[in-house]
PDB file of the backbone (N, CA, C, O) and the ligand in Angstrom, with CONECT records:
HET     ZN  A 101       1
ATOM      1  N   UNK A   1      61.755 -22.038  24.593  1.00  0.00           N
ATOM      2  CA  UNK A   1      60.386 -22.196  25.099  1.00  0.00           C
ATOM      3  C   UNK A   1      59.895 -20.941  25.901  1.00  0.00           C
ATOM      4  O   UNK A   1      60.511 -20.541  26.889  1.00  0.00           O
ATOM      5  N   UNK A   2      58.879 -20.403  25.482  1.00  0.00           N
ATOM      6  CA  UNK A   2      58.331 -19.264  26.225  1.00  0.00           C
ATOM      7  C   UNK A   2      56.879 -19.529  26.627  1.00  0.00           C
ATOM      8  O   UNK A   2      56.123 -20.261  25.987  1.00  0.00           O
ATOM      9  N   UNK A   3      56.556 -18.864  27.754  1.00  0.00           N
ATOM     10  CA  UNK A   3      55.176 -19.062  28.347  1.00  0.00           C
ATOM     11  C   UNK A   3      54.138 -18.379  27.354  1.00  0.00           C
ATOM     12  O   UNK A   3      54.292 -17.210  27.001  1.00  0.00           O
ATOM     13  N   UNK A   4      53.147 -19.108  26.950  1.00  0.00           N
ATOM     14  CA  UNK A   4      52.158 -18.511  26.079  1.00  0.00           C
ATOM     15  C   UNK A   4      51.209 -17.543  26.774  1.00  0.00           C
ATOM     16  O   UNK A   4      50.423 -16.835  26.145  1.00  0.00           O
ATOM     17  N   UNK A   5      51.316 -17.545  28.055  1.00  0.00           N
ATOM     18  CA  UNK A   5      50.460 -16.685  28.847  1.00  0.00           C
ATOM     19  C   UNK A   5      51.094 -15.345  29.186  1.00  0.00           C
ATOM     20  O   UNK A   5      50.515 -14.279  28.974  1.00  0.00           O
ATOM     21  N   UNK A   6      52.298 -15.441  29.719  1.00  0.00           N
ATOM     22  CA  UNK A   6      53.012 -14.158  30.143  1.00  0.00           C
ATOM     23  C   UNK A   6      54.204 -13.876  29.264  1.00  0.00           C
ATOM     24  O   UNK A   6      54.732 -12.765  29.312  1.00  0.00           O
ATOM     25  N   UNK A   7      54.660 -14.830  28.457  1.00  0.00           N
ATOM     26  CA  UNK A   7      55.799 -14.543  27.543  1.00  0.00           C
ATOM     27  C   UNK A   7      57.121 -14.783  28.286  1.00  0.00           C
ATOM     28  O   UNK A   7      58.185 -14.560  27.709  1.00  0.00           O
ATOM     29  N   UNK A   8      57.086 -15.221  29.519  1.00  0.00           N
ATOM     30  CA  UNK A   8      58.342 -15.432  30.298  1.00  0.00           C
ATOM     31  C   UNK A   8      59.172 -16.636  29.657  1.00  0.00           C
ATOM     32  O   UNK A   8      58.617 -17.526  29.013  1.00  0.00           O
ATOM     33  N   UNK A   9      60.440 -16.595  29.868  1.00  0.00           N
ATOM     34  CA  UNK A   9      61.290 -17.696  29.352  1.00  0.00           C
ATOM     35  C   UNK A   9      61.730 -18.603  30.413  1.00  0.00           C
ATOM     36  O   UNK A   9      62.463 -19.550  30.127  1.00  0.00           O
ATOM     37  N   UNK A  10      61.327 -18.382  31.668  1.00  0.00           N
ATOM     38  CA  UNK A  10      61.799 -19.272  32.739  1.00  0.00           C
ATOM     39  C   UNK A  10      60.729 -20.385  32.805  1.00  0.00           C
ATOM     40  O   UNK A  10      59.815 -20.349  33.629  1.00  0.00           O
ATOM     41  N   UNK A  11      60.879 -21.341  31.935  1.00  0.00           N
ATOM     42  CA  UNK A  11      59.936 -22.462  31.792  1.00  0.00           C
ATOM     43  C   UNK A  11      60.664 -23.733  31.973  1.00  0.00           C
ATOM     44  O   UNK A  11      61.714 -23.939  31.365  1.00  0.00           O
ATOM     45  N   UNK A  12      60.137 -24.611  32.802  1.00  0.00           N
ATOM     46  CA  UNK A  12      60.679 -25.959  32.994  1.00  0.00           C
ATOM     47  C   UNK A  12      59.809 -27.001  32.301  1.00  0.00           C
ATOM     48  O   UNK A  12      58.584 -26.889  32.273  1.00  0.00           O
ATOM     49  N   UNK A  13      60.461 -28.010  31.746  1.00  0.00           N
ATOM     50  CA  UNK A  13      59.682 -29.071  31.027  1.00  0.00           C
ATOM     51  C   UNK A  13      59.941 -30.419  31.660  1.00  0.00           C
ATOM     52  O   UNK A  13      61.080 -30.814  31.908  1.00  0.00           O
ATOM     53  N   UNK A  14      58.921 -31.060  31.895  1.00  0.00           N
ATOM     54  CA  UNK A  14      59.068 -32.410  32.504  1.00  0.00           C
ATOM     55  C   UNK A  14      58.175 -33.426  31.765  1.00  0.00           C
ATOM     56  O   UNK A  14      57.129 -33.082  31.215  1.00  0.00           O
ATOM     57  N   UNK A  15      58.633 -34.697  31.776  1.00  0.00           N
ATOM     58  CA  UNK A  15      57.886 -35.745  31.154  1.00  0.00           C
ATOM     59  C   UNK A  15      56.880 -36.351  32.147  1.00  0.00           C
ATOM     60  O   UNK A  15      57.228 -36.593  33.303  1.00  0.00           O
ATOM     61  N   UNK A  16      55.639 -36.596  31.706  1.00  0.00           N
ATOM     62  CA  UNK A  16      54.637 -37.105  32.586  1.00  0.00           C
ATOM     63  C   UNK A  16      53.860 -38.170  31.886  1.00  0.00           C
ATOM     64  O   UNK A  16      53.365 -37.978  30.775  1.00  0.00           O
ATOM     65  N   UNK A  17      53.752 -39.331  32.561  1.00  0.00           N
ATOM     66  CA  UNK A  17      53.052 -40.483  31.956  1.00  0.00           C
ATOM     67  C   UNK A  17      51.530 -40.324  32.347  1.00  0.00           C
ATOM     68  O   UNK A  17      51.184 -40.106  33.508  1.00  0.00           O
ATOM     69  N   UNK A  18      50.734 -40.437  31.399  1.00  0.00           N
ATOM     70  CA  UNK A  18      49.248 -40.387  31.624  1.00  0.00           C
ATOM     71  C   UNK A  18      48.627 -41.645  31.087  1.00  0.00           C
ATOM     72  O   UNK A  18      48.832 -42.053  29.943  1.00  0.00           O
ATOM     73  N   UNK A  19      47.866 -42.234  31.960  1.00  0.00           N
ATOM     74  CA  UNK A  19      47.161 -43.479  31.579  1.00  0.00           C
ATOM     75  C   UNK A  19      45.761 -43.026  31.186  1.00  0.00           C
ATOM     76  O   UNK A  19      45.295 -41.937  31.520  1.00  0.00           O
ATOM     77  N   UNK A  20      45.088 -43.983  30.416  1.00  0.00           N
ATOM     78  CA  UNK A  20      43.772 -43.656  29.962  1.00  0.00           C
ATOM     79  C   UNK A  20      42.777 -43.954  31.108  1.00  0.00           C
ATOM     80  O   UNK A  20      42.446 -45.095  31.429  1.00  0.00           O
ATOM     81  N   UNK A  21      42.350 -42.866  31.671  1.00  0.00           N
ATOM     82  CA  UNK A  21      41.413 -42.946  32.896  1.00  0.00           C
ATOM     83  C   UNK A  21      40.128 -43.710  32.587  1.00  0.00           C
ATOM     84  O   UNK A  21      39.635 -44.494  33.398  1.00  0.00           O
ATOM     85  N   UNK A  22      39.611 -43.461  31.404  1.00  0.00           N
ATOM     86  CA  UNK A  22      38.284 -43.993  31.032  1.00  0.00           C
ATOM     87  C   UNK A  22      38.340 -45.509  31.049  1.00  0.00           C
ATOM     88  O   UNK A  22      37.483 -46.170  31.636  1.00  0.00           O
ATOM     89  N   UNK A  23      39.367 -46.056  30.391  1.00  0.00           N
ATOM     90  CA  UNK A  23      39.474 -47.509  30.231  1.00  0.00           C
ATOM     91  C   UNK A  23      39.833 -48.135  31.600  1.00  0.00           C
ATOM     92  O   UNK A  23      39.242 -49.133  32.012  1.00  0.00           O
ATOM     93  N   UNK A  24      40.811 -47.525  32.288  1.00  0.00           N
ATOM     94  CA  UNK A  24      41.338 -48.100  33.476  1.00  0.00           C
ATOM     95  C   UNK A  24      40.270 -48.150  34.612  1.00  0.00           C
ATOM     96  O   UNK A  24      40.129 -49.180  35.271  1.00  0.00           O
ATOM     97  N   UNK A  25      39.547 -47.076  34.831  1.00  0.00           N
ATOM     98  CA  UNK A  25      38.531 -47.024  35.834  1.00  0.00           C
ATOM     99  C   UNK A  25      37.378 -47.996  35.521  1.00  0.00           C
ATOM    100  O   UNK A  25      36.837 -48.687  36.384  1.00  0.00           O
ATOM    101  N   UNK A  26      37.036 -47.995  34.182  1.00  0.00           N
ATOM    102  CA  UNK A  26      35.926 -48.850  33.811  1.00  0.00           C
ATOM    103  C   UNK A  26      36.173 -50.304  34.119  1.00  0.00           C
ATOM    104  O   UNK A  26      35.319 -50.977  34.696  1.00  0.00           O
ATOM    105  N   UNK A  27      37.406 -50.822  33.717  1.00  0.00           N
ATOM    106  CA  UNK A  27      37.726 -52.234  33.982  1.00  0.00           C
ATOM    107  C   UNK A  27      37.811 -52.507  35.443  1.00  0.00           C
ATOM    108  O   UNK A  27      37.290 -53.511  35.930  1.00  0.00           O
ATOM    109  N   UNK A  28      38.494 -51.583  36.187  1.00  0.00           N
ATOM    110  CA  UNK A  28      38.785 -51.773  37.644  1.00  0.00           C
ATOM    111  C   UNK A  28      37.506 -51.835  38.494  1.00  0.00           C
ATOM    112  O   UNK A  28      37.360 -52.710  39.347  1.00  0.00           O
ATOM    113  N   UNK A  29      36.553 -50.861  38.240  1.00  0.00           N
ATOM    114  CA  UNK A  29      35.367 -50.803  39.017  1.00  0.00           C
ATOM    115  C   UNK A  29      34.458 -52.055  38.604  1.00  0.00           C
ATOM    116  O   UNK A  29      33.812 -52.679  39.446  1.00  0.00           O
ATOM    117  N   UNK A  30      34.458 -52.328  37.425  1.00  0.00           N
ATOM    118  CA  UNK A  30      33.503 -53.350  36.924  1.00  0.00           C
ATOM    119  C   UNK A  30      33.868 -54.718  37.540  1.00  0.00           C
ATOM    120  O   UNK A  30      32.991 -55.557  37.745  1.00  0.00           O
ATOM    121  N   UNK A  31      35.169 -54.939  37.835  1.00  0.00           N
ATOM    122  CA  UNK A  31      35.568 -56.225  38.319  1.00  0.00           C
ATOM    123  C   UNK A  31      35.479 -56.419  39.870  1.00  0.00           C
ATOM    124  O   UNK A  31      35.536 -57.531  40.395  1.00  0.00           O
ATOM    125  N   UNK A  32      35.335 -55.251  40.556  1.00  0.00           N
ATOM    126  CA  UNK A  32      35.463 -55.313  42.038  1.00  0.00           C
ATOM    127  C   UNK A  32      34.272 -54.755  42.689  1.00  0.00           C
ATOM    128  O   UNK A  32      34.265 -54.700  43.918  1.00  0.00           O
ATOM    129  N   UNK A  33      33.229 -54.319  41.991  1.00  0.00           N
ATOM    130  CA  UNK A  33      32.088 -53.699  42.708  1.00  0.00           C
ATOM    131  C   UNK A  33      30.812 -54.447  42.204  1.00  0.00           C
ATOM    132  O   UNK A  33      30.723 -54.914  41.069  1.00  0.00           O
ATOM    133  N   UNK A  34      29.890 -54.513  43.095  1.00  0.00           N
ATOM    134  CA  UNK A  34      28.582 -55.105  42.751  1.00  0.00           C
ATOM    135  C   UNK A  34      27.673 -54.238  41.986  1.00  0.00           C
ATOM    136  O   UNK A  34      27.952 -53.046  41.855  1.00  0.00           O
ATOM    137  N   UNK A  35      26.631 -54.731  41.482  1.00  0.00           N
ATOM    138  CA  UNK A  35      25.736 -54.036  40.546  1.00  0.00           C
ATOM    139  C   UNK A  35      25.288 -52.652  41.179  1.00  0.00           C
ATOM    140  O   UNK A  35      25.299 -51.605  40.532  1.00  0.00           O
ATOM    141  N   UNK A  36      24.902 -52.743  42.476  1.00  0.00           N
ATOM    142  CA  UNK A  36      24.344 -51.529  43.156  1.00  0.00           C
ATOM    143  C   UNK A  36      25.408 -50.478  43.155  1.00  0.00           C
ATOM    144  O   UNK A  36      25.147 -49.324  42.815  1.00  0.00           O
ATOM    145  N   UNK A  37      26.621 -50.859  43.534  1.00  0.00           N
ATOM    146  CA  UNK A  37      27.669 -49.881  43.677  1.00  0.00           C
ATOM    147  C   UNK A  37      27.984 -49.301  42.288  1.00  0.00           C
ATOM    148  O   UNK A  37      28.267 -48.111  42.144  1.00  0.00           O
ATOM    149  N   UNK A  38      27.927 -50.170  41.280  1.00  0.00           N
ATOM    150  CA  UNK A  38      28.262 -49.724  39.905  1.00  0.00           C
ATOM    151  C   UNK A  38      27.224 -48.716  39.481  1.00  0.00           C
ATOM    152  O   UNK A  38      27.537 -47.734  38.808  1.00  0.00           O
ATOM    153  N   UNK A  39      25.931 -48.966  39.891  1.00  0.00           N
ATOM    154  CA  UNK A  39      24.888 -48.054  39.491  1.00  0.00           C
ATOM    155  C   UNK A  39      25.113 -46.740  40.161  1.00  0.00           C
ATOM    156  O   UNK A  39      25.040 -45.716  39.481  1.00  0.00           O
ATOM    157  N   UNK A  40      25.376 -46.679  41.415  1.00  0.00           N
ATOM    158  CA  UNK A  40      25.657 -45.483  42.133  1.00  0.00           C
ATOM    159  C   UNK A  40      26.808 -44.705  41.524  1.00  0.00           C
ATOM    160  O   UNK A  40      26.735 -43.489  41.342  1.00  0.00           O
ATOM    161  N   UNK A  41      27.876 -45.437  41.213  1.00  0.00           N
ATOM    162  CA  UNK A  41      29.008 -44.779  40.640  1.00  0.00           C
ATOM    163  C   UNK A  41      28.679 -44.182  39.265  1.00  0.00           C
ATOM    164  O   UNK A  41      29.097 -43.066  38.954  1.00  0.00           O
ATOM    165  N   UNK A  42      27.947 -44.913  38.465  1.00  0.00           N
ATOM    166  CA  UNK A  42      27.619 -44.439  37.185  1.00  0.00           C
ATOM    167  C   UNK A  42      26.822 -43.131  37.321  1.00  0.00           C
ATOM    168  O   UNK A  42      27.037 -42.198  36.547  1.00  0.00           O
ATOM    169  N   UNK A  43      25.916 -43.056  38.284  1.00  0.00           N
ATOM    170  CA  UNK A  43      25.086 -41.842  38.467  1.00  0.00           C
ATOM    171  C   UNK A  43      25.960 -40.738  39.020  1.00  0.00           C
ATOM    172  O   UNK A  43      25.938 -39.619  38.508  1.00  0.00           O
ATOM    173  N   UNK A  44      26.704 -41.021  40.022  1.00  0.00           N
ATOM    174  CA  UNK A  44      27.449 -39.918  40.750  1.00  0.00           C
ATOM    175  C   UNK A  44      28.588 -39.426  39.909  1.00  0.00           C
ATOM    176  O   UNK A  44      29.041 -38.306  40.145  1.00  0.00           O
ATOM    177  N   UNK A  45      29.070 -40.127  38.991  1.00  0.00           N
ATOM    178  CA  UNK A  45      30.184 -39.766  38.188  1.00  0.00           C
ATOM    179  C   UNK A  45      29.757 -39.440  36.692  1.00  0.00           C
ATOM    180  O   UNK A  45      30.591 -39.243  35.807  1.00  0.00           O
ATOM    181  N   UNK A  46      28.520 -39.404  36.508  1.00  0.00           N
ATOM    182  CA  UNK A  46      27.970 -39.164  35.120  1.00  0.00           C
ATOM    183  C   UNK A  46      28.554 -37.948  34.519  1.00  0.00           C
ATOM    184  O   UNK A  46      29.122 -37.999  33.428  1.00  0.00           O
ATOM    185  N   UNK A  47      28.429 -36.818  35.220  1.00  0.00           N
ATOM    186  CA  UNK A  47      28.929 -35.535  34.731  1.00  0.00           C
ATOM    187  C   UNK A  47      30.391 -35.577  34.480  1.00  0.00           C
ATOM    188  O   UNK A  47      30.845 -35.126  33.429  1.00  0.00           O
ATOM    189  N   UNK A  48      31.160 -36.104  35.409  1.00  0.00           N
ATOM    190  CA  UNK A  48      32.619 -36.162  35.230  1.00  0.00           C
ATOM    191  C   UNK A  48      33.007 -37.142  34.139  1.00  0.00           C
ATOM    192  O   UNK A  48      33.938 -36.909  33.367  1.00  0.00           O
ATOM    193  N   UNK A  49      32.299 -38.203  34.095  1.00  0.00           N
ATOM    194  CA  UNK A  49      32.608 -39.232  33.015  1.00  0.00           C
ATOM    195  C   UNK A  49      32.452 -38.551  31.631  1.00  0.00           C
ATOM    196  O   UNK A  49      33.279 -38.707  30.733  1.00  0.00           O
ATOM    197  N   UNK A  50      31.371 -37.808  31.518  1.00  0.00           N
ATOM    198  CA  UNK A  50      31.143 -37.197  30.145  1.00  0.00           C
ATOM    199  C   UNK A  50      32.383 -36.324  29.766  1.00  0.00           C
ATOM    200  O   UNK A  50      32.832 -36.330  28.620  1.00  0.00           O
ATOM    201  N   UNK A  51      32.901 -35.597  30.740  1.00  0.00           N
ATOM    202  CA  UNK A  51      34.063 -34.794  30.413  1.00  0.00           C
ATOM    203  C   UNK A  51      35.240 -35.606  30.047  1.00  0.00           C
ATOM    204  O   UNK A  51      35.980 -35.279  29.119  1.00  0.00           O
ATOM    205  N   UNK A  52      35.431 -36.722  30.807  1.00  0.00           N
ATOM    206  CA  UNK A  52      36.532 -37.629  30.549  1.00  0.00           C
ATOM    207  C   UNK A  52      36.475 -38.238  29.121  1.00  0.00           C
ATOM    208  O   UNK A  52      37.439 -38.288  28.358  1.00  0.00           O
ATOM    209  N   UNK A  53      35.237 -38.691  28.858  1.00  0.00           N
ATOM    210  CA  UNK A  53      35.033 -39.303  27.529  1.00  0.00           C
ATOM    211  C   UNK A  53      35.350 -38.368  26.478  1.00  0.00           C
ATOM    212  O   UNK A  53      36.061 -38.729  25.540  1.00  0.00           O
ATOM    213  N   UNK A  54      34.859 -37.136  26.554  1.00  0.00           N
ATOM    214  CA  UNK A  54      35.171 -36.186  25.528  1.00  0.00           C
ATOM    215  C   UNK A  54      36.634 -35.901  25.312  1.00  0.00           C
ATOM    216  O   UNK A  54      37.133 -35.826  24.189  1.00  0.00           O
ATOM    217  N   UNK A  55      37.321 -35.741  26.476  1.00  0.00           N
ATOM    218  CA  UNK A  55      38.723 -35.391  26.410  1.00  0.00           C
ATOM    219  C   UNK A  55      39.584 -36.588  25.900  1.00  0.00           C
ATOM    220  O   UNK A  55      40.604 -36.402  25.236  1.00  0.00           O
ATOM    221  N   UNK A  56      39.139 -37.783  26.231  1.00  0.00           N
ATOM    222  CA  UNK A  56      40.022 -38.894  25.879  1.00  0.00           C
ATOM    223  C   UNK A  56      39.536 -39.531  24.519  1.00  0.00           C
ATOM    224  O   UNK A  56      39.971 -40.639  24.206  1.00  0.00           O
ATOM    225  N   UNK A  57      38.736 -38.933  23.782  1.00  0.00           N
ATOM    226  CA  UNK A  57      38.308 -39.497  22.520  1.00  0.00           C
ATOM    227  C   UNK A  57      39.436 -39.725  21.634  1.00  0.00           C
ATOM    228  O   UNK A  57      40.219 -38.806  21.394  1.00  0.00           O
ATOM    229  N   UNK A  58      39.584 -40.929  21.111  1.00  0.00           N
ATOM    230  CA  UNK A  58      40.685 -41.288  20.258  1.00  0.00           C
ATOM    231  C   UNK A  58      41.863 -41.803  20.870  1.00  0.00           C
ATOM    232  O   UNK A  58      42.735 -42.317  20.169  1.00  0.00           O
ATOM    233  N   UNK A  59      41.991 -41.707  22.252  1.00  0.00           N
ATOM    234  CA  UNK A  59      43.145 -42.113  22.928  1.00  0.00           C
ATOM    235  C   UNK A  59      42.830 -43.285  23.932  1.00  0.00           C
ATOM    236  O   UNK A  59      43.670 -43.670  24.746  1.00  0.00           O
ATOM    237  N   UNK A  60      41.700 -43.774  23.836  1.00  0.00           N
ATOM    238  CA  UNK A  60      41.212 -44.775  24.835  1.00  0.00           C
ATOM    239  C   UNK A  60      42.010 -46.097  24.723  1.00  0.00           C
ATOM    240  O   UNK A  60      42.195 -46.798  25.718  1.00  0.00           O
ATOM    241  N   UNK A  61      42.490 -46.434  23.477  1.00  0.00           N
ATOM    242  CA  UNK A  61      43.163 -47.662  23.282  1.00  0.00           C
ATOM    243  C   UNK A  61      44.612 -47.673  23.803  1.00  0.00           C
ATOM    244  O   UNK A  61      45.156 -48.742  24.077  1.00  0.00           O
ATOM    245  N   UNK A  62      45.217 -46.532  23.935  1.00  0.00           N
ATOM    246  CA  UNK A  62      46.534 -46.411  24.424  1.00  0.00           C
ATOM    247  C   UNK A  62      46.531 -46.528  25.942  1.00  0.00           C
ATOM    248  O   UNK A  62      45.880 -45.728  26.614  1.00  0.00           O
ATOM    249  N   UNK A  63      47.244 -47.504  26.499  1.00  0.00           N
ATOM    250  CA  UNK A  63      47.269 -47.738  27.890  1.00  0.00           C
ATOM    251  C   UNK A  63      47.969 -46.579  28.691  1.00  0.00           C
ATOM    252  O   UNK A  63      47.424 -45.986  29.622  1.00  0.00           O
ATOM    253  N   UNK A  64      49.219 -46.326  28.232  1.00  0.00           N
ATOM    254  CA  UNK A  64      49.964 -45.227  28.872  1.00  0.00           C
ATOM    255  C   UNK A  64      50.616 -44.377  27.753  1.00  0.00           C
ATOM    256  O   UNK A  64      51.241 -44.888  26.824  1.00  0.00           O
ATOM    257  N   UNK A  65      50.444 -43.155  27.893  1.00  0.00           N
ATOM    258  CA  UNK A  65      51.131 -42.243  26.954  1.00  0.00           C
ATOM    259  C   UNK A  65      51.926 -41.223  27.746  1.00  0.00           C
ATOM    260  O   UNK A  65      51.513 -40.841  28.841  1.00  0.00           O
ATOM    261  N   UNK A  66      52.985 -40.802  27.251  1.00  0.00           N
ATOM    262  CA  UNK A  66      53.790 -39.798  27.862  1.00  0.00           C
ATOM    263  C   UNK A  66      53.680 -38.444  27.198  1.00  0.00           C
ATOM    264  O   UNK A  66      53.647 -38.368  25.970  1.00  0.00           O
ATOM    265  N   UNK A  67      53.625 -37.422  27.933  1.00  0.00           N
ATOM    266  CA  UNK A  67      53.561 -36.101  27.310  1.00  0.00           C
ATOM    267  C   UNK A  67      54.451 -35.163  28.100  1.00  0.00           C
ATOM    268  O   UNK A  67      54.764 -35.353  29.275  1.00  0.00           O
ATOM    269  N   UNK A  68      54.826 -34.153  27.368  1.00  0.00           N
ATOM    270  CA  UNK A  68      55.691 -33.094  27.995  1.00  0.00           C
ATOM    271  C   UNK A  68      54.808 -32.038  28.647  1.00  0.00           C
ATOM    272  O   UNK A  68      53.891 -31.479  28.045  1.00  0.00           O
ATOM    273  N   UNK A  69      55.138 -31.799  29.912  1.00  0.00           N
ATOM    274  CA  UNK A  69      54.409 -30.819  30.674  1.00  0.00           C
ATOM    275  C   UNK A  69      55.288 -29.622  30.992  1.00  0.00           C
ATOM    276  O   UNK A  69      56.320 -29.748  31.651  1.00  0.00           O
ATOM    277  N   UNK A  70      54.872 -28.476  30.523  1.00  0.00           N
ATOM    278  CA  UNK A  70      55.645 -27.247  30.675  1.00  0.00           C
ATOM    279  C   UNK A  70      55.036 -26.424  31.872  1.00  0.00           C
ATOM    280  O   UNK A  70      53.825 -26.258  32.025  1.00  0.00           O
ATOM    281  N   UNK A  71      55.970 -25.950  32.665  1.00  0.00           N
ATOM    282  CA  UNK A  71      55.536 -25.122  33.764  1.00  0.00           C
ATOM    283  C   UNK A  71      56.295 -23.777  33.885  1.00  0.00           C
ATOM    284  O   UNK A  71      57.513 -23.731  34.059  1.00  0.00           O
ATOM    285  N   UNK A  72      55.539 -22.738  33.789  1.00  0.00           N
ATOM    286  CA  UNK A  72      56.200 -21.446  33.850  1.00  0.00           C
ATOM    287  C   UNK A  72      56.510 -21.014  35.248  1.00  0.00           C
ATOM    288  O   UNK A  72      55.618 -20.944  36.095  1.00  0.00           O
ATOM    289  N   UNK A  73      57.781 -20.719  35.509  1.00  0.00           N
ATOM    290  CA  UNK A  73      58.154 -20.415  36.875  1.00  0.00           C
ATOM    291  C   UNK A  73      57.773 -18.961  37.194  1.00  0.00           C
ATOM    292  O   UNK A  73      57.826 -18.536  38.349  1.00  0.00           O
ATOM    293  N   UNK A  74      57.403 -18.236  36.197  1.00  0.00           N
ATOM    294  CA  UNK A  74      57.040 -16.786  36.417  1.00  0.00           C
ATOM    295  C   UNK A  74      55.676 -16.629  36.872  1.00  0.00           C
ATOM    296  O   UNK A  74      55.443 -15.977  37.890  1.00  0.00           O
ATOM    297  N   UNK A  75      54.678 -17.222  36.139  1.00  0.00           N
ATOM    298  CA  UNK A  75      53.302 -16.941  36.491  1.00  0.00           C
ATOM    299  C   UNK A  75      52.588 -18.242  36.945  1.00  0.00           C
ATOM    300  O   UNK A  75      51.426 -18.206  37.349  1.00  0.00           O
ATOM    301  N   UNK A  76      53.322 -19.422  36.869  1.00  0.00           N
ATOM    302  CA  UNK A  76      52.704 -20.624  37.308  1.00  0.00           C
ATOM    303  C   UNK A  76      51.822 -21.337  36.291  1.00  0.00           C
ATOM    304  O   UNK A  76      51.222 -22.368  36.593  1.00  0.00           O
ATOM    305  N   UNK A  77      51.749 -20.794  35.113  1.00  0.00           N
ATOM    306  CA  UNK A  77      50.889 -21.377  34.080  1.00  0.00           C
ATOM    307  C   UNK A  77      51.519 -22.731  33.571  1.00  0.00           C
ATOM    308  O   UNK A  77      52.716 -22.784  33.290  1.00  0.00           O
ATOM    309  N   UNK A  78      50.722 -23.778  33.462  1.00  0.00           N
ATOM    310  CA  UNK A  78      51.257 -25.000  32.997  1.00  0.00           C
ATOM    311  C   UNK A  78      50.459 -25.486  31.761  1.00  0.00           C
ATOM    312  O   UNK A  78      49.248 -25.277  31.686  1.00  0.00           O
ATOM    313  N   UNK A  79      51.112 -26.103  30.840  1.00  0.00           N
ATOM    314  CA  UNK A  79      50.491 -26.677  29.674  1.00  0.00           C
ATOM    315  C   UNK A  79      51.282 -27.822  29.113  1.00  0.00           C
ATOM    316  O   UNK A  79      52.445 -28.041  29.450  1.00  0.00           O
ATOM    317  N   UNK A  80      50.582 -28.581  28.204  1.00  0.00           N
ATOM    318  CA  UNK A  80      51.234 -29.765  27.683  1.00  0.00           C
ATOM    319  C   UNK A  80      51.560 -29.567  26.237  1.00  0.00           C
ATOM    320  O   UNK A  80      50.876 -28.820  25.537  1.00  0.00           O
ATOM    321  N   UNK A  81      52.566 -30.206  25.790  1.00  0.00           N
ATOM    322  CA  UNK A  81      52.984 -30.169  24.382  1.00  0.00           C
ATOM    323  C   UNK A  81      53.130 -31.561  23.876  1.00  0.00           C
ATOM    324  O   UNK A  81      53.450 -32.446  24.670  1.00  0.00           O
ATOM    325  N   UNK A  82      52.915 -31.837  22.579  1.00  0.00           N
ATOM    326  CA  UNK A  82      53.030 -33.161  22.022  1.00  0.00           C
ATOM    327  C   UNK A  82      54.498 -33.542  21.984  1.00  0.00           C
ATOM    328  O   UNK A  82      54.840 -34.640  21.543  1.00  0.00           O
TER     329      UNK A  82
HETATM  330 ZN    ZN A 101      54.036 -17.532  32.406  1.00  0.00          ZN2+
END
């Protein structure tokens, strides 16, 4: 494994579990907040939500998925692999 950024070989790999933020937050907020709060949240997080939706397209149904996170000890660059 080499760093795609600097080409260094001092790379550590760790497993990280990632949950579907879009689904989790949607259910959680919907069940515990009133309509006014939900409206404010929808407005204030609209920009962020759009980014989340785009990034999580196709993975919303999976509750938790694990992925390998690589971290370069040389330059600090991190990236994920399937
Ligand atoms: Zn690097």
